C-alpha positions in Angstrom: -0.1 0.0 0.0 3.0 2.5 0.9 4.4 2.0 -2.4 1.4 2.4 -4.3 1.1 6.0 -2.3 4.7 6.8 -3.2 4.1 6.1 -6.6 1.2 8.0 -6.7 2.7 11.1 -5.0 5.6 11.0 -7.6 3.1 11.0 -10.7 1.1 13.9 -9.0 4.3 15.9 -8.5 5.4 15.2 -12.0 2.2 16.3 -13.3 2.2 19.5 -11.0 5.7 20.4 -12.3 4.5 20.0 -16.0 1.4 22.2 -15.4 3.5 25.1 -13.7 6.7 25.0 -15.9 5.7 23.5 -19.0 9.0 24.5 -20.6 10.8 22.1 -18.4 9.2 19.2 -20.0 11.0 19.7 -23.1 14.4 20.1 -21.2 13.6 16.8 -19.4 12.8 15.0 -22.6 15.9 15.9 -24.2 17.9 14.2 -21.3 15.5 11.5 -20.9 15.1 9.9 -24.3 18.9 9.8 -25.1 19.6 8.4 -21.8 16.7 5.8 -22.5 18.2 4.8 -25.6 21.7 4.3 -24.5 20.5 2.1 -21.8 18.4 0.2 -23.6 20.8 -0.6 -26.4 23.5 -1.6 -23.4 20.8 -4.0 -21.9 19.4 -5.4 -25.2 22.5 -4.8 -27.4 22.7 -9.0 -28.7 19.3 -9.0 -29.6 19.4 -5.5 -31.2 22.6 -6.7 -33.3 21.2 -10.0 -34.2 17.9 -8.1 -35.2 20.0 -5.7 -37.4 21.7 -8.9 -39.1 18.3 -10.3 -39.8 17.3 -7.0 -41.5 20.4 -6.7 -43.4 19.9 -10.5 -44.7 16.4 -9.3 -45.5 17.1 -6.2 -47.6 20.3 -7.0 -49.1 22.1 -9.0 -51.7 24.3 -11.4 -50.7 27.0 -10.9 -53.3 27.7 -7.2 -52.2 31.0 -6.8 -50.3 30.2 -3.8 -48.2 27.2 -5.8 -46.7 29.2 -8.9 -46.2 31.8 -7.0 -44.3 29.0 -5.2 -42.1 27.5 -8.6 -41.3 30.8 -10.0 -40.6 31.6 -7.0 -38.3 28.1 -7.6 -36.4 29.0 -11.2 -35.8 32.4 -10.5 -34.7 30.8 -8.0 -32.1 28.2 -10.3 -30.9 31.1 -13.2 -30.4 33.1 -10.4 -28.3 30.0 -9.9 -26.2 29.3 -13.4 -25.7 32.8 -14.3 -24.8 33.1 -12.0 -21.8 34.0 -13.8 -18.7 32.8 -13.0 -15.3 34.6 -14.2 -12.1 33.1 -15.1 -8.8 35.3 -15.5 -5.5 34.6 -18.2 -3.0 35.7 -19.5 0.0 34.5 -22.7 -1.0 31.6 -23.1 1.5 28.6 -21.6 -0.2 27.1 -23.1 -3.4 24.0 -20.9 -2.6 26.2 -18.2 -3.4 27.5 -19.3 -6.4 23.9 -20.6 -7.7 23.0 -17.1 -7.3 25.8 -15.4 -9.5 24.7 -18.0 -12.1 21.0 -17.3 -12.1 21.9 -13.6 -12.0 24.2 -14.0 -15.1 21.2 -16.2 -16.6 18.8 -13.5 -16.2 20.7 -10.4 -16.8 24.0 -10.8 -18.9 24.8 -11.7 -22.5 27.9 -14.0 -21.7 27.9 -17.5 -20.6 31.2 -17.9 -19.2 32.2 -17.6 -15.1 35.6 -18.5 -13.8 34.8 -19.6 -9.9 37.9 -18.4 -8.1 39.2 -20.0 -4.8 42.2 -17.8 -3.4 44.3 -20.1 -1.4 47.1 -19.2 0.9 50.1 -21.5 0.9 49.5 -25.0 2.5 45.7 -24.4 1.8 43.9 -26.8 -0.4 40.5 -26.3 -2.4 37.7 -27.9 -0.6 36.7 -31.5 -2.0 33.1 -30.2 -1.8 33.5 -27.2 -3.7 34.8 -29.4 -6.7 31.5 -31.7 -6.3 29.4 -28.7 -6.0 30.9 -27.1 -9.4 30.5 -30.4 -11.1 26.9 -30.5 -10.0 26.1 -26.8 -11.0 28.1 -27.2 -14.2 25.4 -30.1 -15.0 22.5 -27.9 -13.7 23.6 -25.0 -16.0 24.5 -26.5 -19.3 24.5 -23.1 -21.2 26.9 -21.6 -18.8 30.7 -22.5 -19.3 32.0 -23.1 -15.3 35.4 -23.1 -14.6 36.9 -23.4 -11.2 40.3 -21.9 -10.6 42.6 -22.3 -7.8 44.7 -19.0 -7.2 47.7 -18.8 -5.0 47.7 -15.6 -2.5 45.5 -13.7 -0.2 42.4 -12.3 -1.4 42.0 -8.8 -1.3 42.0 -5.3 -3.5 45.6 -6.2 -5.0 44.6 -9.5 -5.9 41.3 -8.5 -7.4 43.1 -6.0 -9.7 46.1 -8.6 -10.3 43.4 -10.9 -11.8 41.5 -8.1 -13.9 44.8 -7.1 -15.6 46.0 -10.7 -15.9 42.7 -12.2 -17.5 41.7 -8.7 -19.2 38.1 -9.0 -17.2 37.0 -5.4 -15.8 36.5 -5.5 -12.0 32.7 -4.8 -12.3 32.4 -8.1 -13.9 33.6 -9.7 -10.9 31.6 -10.9 -7.8 32.0 -11.7 -3.9 29.3 -13.0 -1.7 28.4 -11.1 1.5 31.5 -10.9 3.4 31.9 -12.0 7.2 32.3 -9.9 10.3 36.2 -11.0 10.3 36.5 -9.5 6.7 39.4 -7.1 6.8 38.5 -4.9 4.0 35.6 -2.3 3.5 33.5 -3.1 0.5 34.6 0.1 -1.5 38.2 -0.8 -1.0 37.6 -3.7 -3.2 36.5 -1.4 -6.2 33.8 -2.0 -8.3 33.1 -5.5 -7.4 29.5 -6.8 -7.3 27.9 -8.0 -4.1 25.9 -10.9 -4.6 23.7 -11.4 -1.2 
């Protein structure tokens, strides 16, 4: 009930502002429309590019060099988008967290590749249960390429940036689970890492 009242209040204030200052509506739309177009393209770029390919196939002759080159470049762009990898850092004891990341990727991302990274200090071994969990998740999500990576070192901002540079994966394509009370870093110190609750 409260959400409905808030939304109704926002709509009424918006209408009131349009009635009091109609010239501001044009300025608002000048910013809103390009923003929606850019965000919409980023969210739906793969279907848009595939639709563009279908459109080009439909309206153009197949023997023209320009259109063949254009189609090849669009296909390369689609493959590049789908080849982007994600990283999830795990301590090895939270299969539910890994499952949440996989569900998020299926629902929101164009890529279907993820590295599950377990950072191990010297003398530590990867938990046996984690290997079994990854095998089970790999069978449960056949459309996602899941790779378990054992990474020596200490988990922290330095390790995140090292892996980002080494693997050419942006930090904002990396996930962590909810840190515990003993976690030595504040979330903002890790950069743009995404948090899966």
